[in-house]
C-alpha positions as CSV (number, residue, x, y, z in Angstrom):
1,M,-25.3,3.8,11.7
2,R,-22.3,2.2,11.4
3,S,-19.1,4.2,11.3
4,T,-17.2,4.4,7.9
5,A,-13.9,2.4,9.8
6,V,-16.2,-0.6,10.3
7,I,-16.3,-1.9,6.6
8,P,-12.7,-1.5,6.2
9,L,-11.8,-3.1,9.6
10,I,-14.1,-6.3,8.6
11,L,-12.5,-6.1,5.6
12,V,-8.9,-6.0,6.7
13,S,-9.4,-8.7,9.1
14,A,-11.1,-10.9,6.8
15,L,-7.3,-10.3,4.5
16,A,-5.3,-10.7,7.7
17,L,-7.0,-14.0,8.0
18,L,-6.6,-15.1,4.4
19,A,-2.5,-14.1,4.9
20,A,-2.3,-16.0,7.6
21,G,-3.9,-19.0,6.4
22,C,-2.1,-19.1,3.0
23,N,1.4,-19.8,4.8
24,K,-0.3,-22.6,6.8
25,Q,-2.3,-24.4,3.5
26,P,-1.2,-28.1,3.4
27,K,-0.3,-29.8,0.2
28,T,-2.5,-31.1,-2.4
29,G,-2.5,-34.6,-3.3
30,N,-2.6,-36.4,-0.4
31,D,-3.6,-40.1,-0.5
32,T,-4.8,-40.9,3.1
33,E,-8.3,-39.8,4.1
34,E,-7.1,-37.7,7.0
35,D,-4.8,-35.4,5.2
36,A,-7.9,-35.5,2.5
37,A,-10.3,-34.3,4.7
38,F,-8.1,-32.2,6.2
39,L,-7.2,-30.2,3.2
40,V,-11.3,-29.9,2.4
41,E,-12.3,-29.0,5.9
42,F,-9.4,-26.2,5.4
43,H,-10.7,-24.5,2.6
44,K,-14.2,-25.1,3.5
45,V,-14.0,-22.8,6.9
46,K,-11.7,-20.2,4.9
47,A,-14.9,-19.9,2.5
48,D,-17.5,-20.1,5.3
49,S,-15.4,-17.4,6.4
50,L,-15.4,-15.2,3.6
51,W,-18.8,-15.8,2.8
52,Q,-19.5,-14.3,6.6
53,G,-18.0,-11.5,6.2
54,M,-19.3,-10.7,3.0
55,M,-23.0,-11.1,4.7
56,A,-21.6,-9.0,7.2
57,S,-21.0,-6.4,4.7
58,N,-24.1,-7.0,3.1
59,N,-26.4,-6.2,6.1
60,A,-24.2,-3.1,7.0
61,K,-24.9,-1.9,3.4
62,I,-28.7,-2.8,4.4
63,A,-28.6,-0.7,7.8
64,N,-27.1,2.3,6.5
65,T,-29.9,1.9,3.4
66,A,-32.5,2.2,6.2
67,Y,-31.0,5.2,8.0
68,F,-30.5,7.3,5.4
69,L,-34.1,6.2,3.9
70,K,-35.0,7.5,7.6
71,V,-33.6,10.8,7.9
72,A,-34.4,11.5,4.2
73,S,-38.4,11.2,5.0
74,D,-38.4,14.2,7.0
75,F,-37.3,16.0,4.1
76,L,-39.0,14.6,1.5
77,P,-42.2,15.5,-0.9
78,D,-41.8,12.4,-2.4
79,T,-43.2,10.1,0.4
80,I,-44.8,7.5,-2.0
81,R,-41.3,6.7,-3.7
82,L,-39.8,7.0,0.2
83,A,-42.2,4.4,1.1
84,A,-41.5,2.2,-1.6
85,L,-38.0,2.0,-1.0
86,Q,-37.9,1.5,2.7
87,T,-40.4,-1.5,1.7
88,E,-38.1,-2.4,-0.6
89,N,-34.9,-2.5,1.3
90,E,-36.7,-4.2,4.6
91,Q,-37.5,-7.2,2.6
92,L,-34.0,-7.7,1.2
93,K,-32.8,-9.8,3.9
94,A,-35.7,-12.2,2.7
95,K,-34.9,-11.9,-0.8
96,R,-31.0,-12.8,-0.5
97,Y,-29.2,-15.9,-1.7
98,T,-27.4,-18.7,0.5
99,Q,-24.8,-20.6,-0.2
100,I,-27.3,-23.1,-1.4
101,D,-29.4,-21.5,-3.5
102,L,-26.6,-18.7,-4.8
103,R,-26.8,-19.7,-8.6
104,D,-31.1,-19.7,-8.5
105,R,-31.7,-16.4,-6.6
106,I,-28.6,-14.2,-7.2
107,D,-29.4,-12.4,-10.4
108,S,-33.0,-11.4,-8.6
109,Y,-31.7,-10.2,-5.5
110,D,-29.0,-8.3,-7.0
111,S,-31.4,-6.5,-9.4
112,A,-33.6,-5.7,-6.1
113,E,-30.9,-4.3,-4.4
114,N,-29.6,-2.7,-7.4
115,H,-32.7,-0.8,-8.0
116,I,-32.9,0.3,-4.6
117,L,-29.2,2.1,-4.4
118,Q,-30.6,3.9,-8.1
119,G,-33.2,4.9,-6.2
120,L,-31.6,6.4,-3.8
121,G,-28.8,8.0,-5.7
122,D,-32.0,9.6,-7.3
123,L,-33.6,10.6,-4.3
124,F,-30.4,12.3,-3.3
125,N,-29.7,14.4,-6.5
126,T,-33.2,15.5,-6.9
127,Y,-34.2,16.7,-3.8
128,P,-31.5,18.7,-2.5
129,A,-32.2,19.4,0.8
130,I,-31.7,16.1,2.1
131,Q,-28.4,17.0,1.0
132,I,-28.1,19.3,3.7
133,V,-28.4,16.9,6.4
134,N,-25.5,14.9,6.2
135,T,-27.3,12.0,4.3
136,S,-23.6,12.4,2.2
137,K,-21.9,10.4,4.8
138,A,-24.8,7.8,5.0
139,L,-24.2,7.1,1.2
140,E,-20.5,6.9,1.1
141,E,-21.3,4.4,3.8
142,I,-23.5,2.3,1.8
143,K,-21.0,2.5,-1.4
144,A,-18.2,1.5,0.8
145,A,-20.3,-1.4,2.0
146,D,-20.9,-2.0,-1.3
147,D,-17.1,-2.4,-2.5
148,S,-17.2,-4.5,0.4
149,V,-19.2,-7.1,-0.5
150,L,-18.1,-7.2,-4.4
151,I,-14.7,-7.8,-2.6
152,Y,-15.4,-10.5,-0.1
153,R,-17.8,-11.8,-3.2
154,Y,-13.7,-12.2,-5.7
155,M,-12.2,-13.7,-2.3
156,Y,-15.1,-16.2,-1.9
157,D,-14.8,-17.3,-5.4
158,K,-11.1,-18.2,-5.3
159,E,-11.8,-20.4,-2.1
160,A,-14.6,-22.3,-2.9
161,D,-12.8,-23.1,-6.2
162,A,-9.5,-24.2,-3.9
163,Y,-12.2,-26.3,-2.1
164,N,-13.6,-27.7,-5.4
165,M,-10.3,-28.3,-6.4
166,A,-9.5,-30.1,-3.1
167,I,-12.6,-32.3,-3.6
168,I,-11.8,-33.7,-7.0
169,Q,-8.1,-33.8,-5.9
170,N,-9.5,-36.3,-2.9
171,K,-12.8,-37.8,-3.8
172,K,-11.1,-41.0,-3.4
173,N,-10.4,-39.9,0.2
174,I,-13.6,-38.3,1.3
175,D,-17.2,-38.5,2.2
176,K,-19.0,-38.9,-1.1
177,A,-21.7,-36.5,-0.3
178,T,-19.4,-34.0,0.2
179,K,-20.9,-31.2,-2.6
180,P,-19.1,-28.6,-4.3
181,L,-19.3,-24.8,-3.4
182,P,-21.4,-22.6,-5.7
183,V,-19.6,-19.7,-7.4
184,F,-20.6,-16.0,-7.8
185,R,-19.3,-15.6,-11.1
186,L,-21.1,-17.2,-14.4
187,N,-18.8,-19.6,-15.7
188,P,-17.2,-22.0,-12.6
């Protein structure tokens, strides 16, 4: 199981990279192909970096959930429910969205993940035996990773917006095949 310091460290690193990048942001509305390409690439790199940080946080959440379920399995009489949650958790990465299919898969992924998290909470509250074996720390790490994912989604949306705006503002100077990035919020 990862230490609780890993998720905040990832988040602080991402924020530091963004803060450093903000001071070096290129001007918008450039007329040259080179400046337009730089601006678009600048925002794409930042968006991709945030995406990778978000995936790392999500992976930590899945790993901590697996750890919680493994520890809890020694203390729970409800093995059918536990086995179902373990299977669902193992299948999460295969169900996860990408930047390409974000809009099509986000709702089903979030629903599957929320079902698992609700199941963890139910198990924790129903069976006092697992509260004794220090599973609360695992739940704290799961919650921290979940919060981190939400923050990354927000920051990614802001950078994707900047990237998409750079495409619009410089469309005559960039490759016509350049596509906008999808965002998490419902109204892009």
